[in-house]
C-alpha positions in Angstrom: -10.5 1.3 0.8 -10.3 4.3 3.4 -9.7 7.1 1.0 -13.0 8.4 -0.4 -11.5 11.0 -2.5 -8.9 10.6 -5.2 -6.8 13.5 -3.6 -6.5 11.7 -0.3 -5.5 8.6 -2.1 -2.9 10.6 -4.2 -1.6 12.2 -0.8 -1.2 8.8 0.8 0.7 7.4 -2.4 3.1 10.1 -2.3 4.0 10.0 1.5 4.2 6.0 1.0 6.4 6.5 -1.9 8.5 9.1 0.2 8.8 6.8 3.1 9.8 3.5 1.0 12.5 5.7 -0.8 13.7 6.6 2.5 13.7 3.3 3.8 15.3 1.7 0.5 18.3 4.2 0.8 19.0 3.9 4.4 18.9 0.1 3.9 21.6 0.2 1.2 23.7 2.5 3.3 23.4 0.4 6.4 24.0 -2.8 4.7 27.2 -1.4 3.1 28.7 0.6 5.9 27.5 -0.5 9.2 26.3 -4.3 9.1 28.6 -7.0 10.0 29.8 -8.7 6.7 28.4 -12.1 8.2 24.9 -10.8 8.0 24.7 -8.4 5.0 23.6 -10.8 2.6 20.9 -12.2 5.1 19.6 -8.5 5.8 19.3 -7.8 1.9 17.5 -11.0 1.5 15.0 -10.5 4.3 14.4 -6.8 3.0 13.7 -8.2 -0.7 11.3 -11.1 0.9 9.3 -8.7 3.0 9.0 -6.2 0.2 7.8 -8.9 -2.1 5.4 -10.3 0.6 4.0 -6.9 1.4 3.1 -6.5 -2.3 1.5 -10.0 -2.3 -0.6 -8.9 0.9 -1.7 -5.8 -0.9 -2.8 -7.7 -4.0 -4.7 -10.1 -2.1 -6.1 -7.2 0.1 -7.3 -5.2 -2.9 -8.9 -8.3 -4.5 -10.9 -8.9 -1.3 -11.9 -5.3 -1.1 -13.0 -5.1 -4.8 -15.1 -8.3 -4.2 -16.8 -6.7 -1.0 -17.4 -3.2 -3.0 -18.8 -5.0 -5.7 -21.5 -6.6 -3.6 -22.1 -3.8 -1.3 -22.8 -0.5 -3.1 -22.5 1.9 -0.3 -20.8 4.7 -1.9 -21.3 6.4 -5.5 -18.7 5.7 -8.1 -17.8 9.6 -8.6 -19.2 12.7 -10.3 -20.1 10.7 -13.5 -22.7 8.4 -11.5 -26.1 9.1 -12.1 -27.6 7.6 -9.0 -27.3 9.5 -5.7 -24.9 8.2 -3.2 -26.4 5.7 -0.6 -25.7 5.6 3.3 -25.3 2.6 5.1 -27.6 2.0 8.0 -26.4 -0.2 10.6 
């Protein structure tokens, strides 16, 4: 995970949400107004498939990151953690 602070994570989630909302809105308008009728269904199915596949990849990535972070205690868990943060020496 690249964000070390919850505020950075929250800001990234907000920007990603805005981007996804704009993309979804644009896709529906493009599909209904501009795309040729022959490929409208294909475009919508492709978008739905890539959206689902991206969710799957994110889930797998988070699982891998959680396994790596469980075995490598490089950073402290937060302000309630009694141990001081350690630094990686590479």
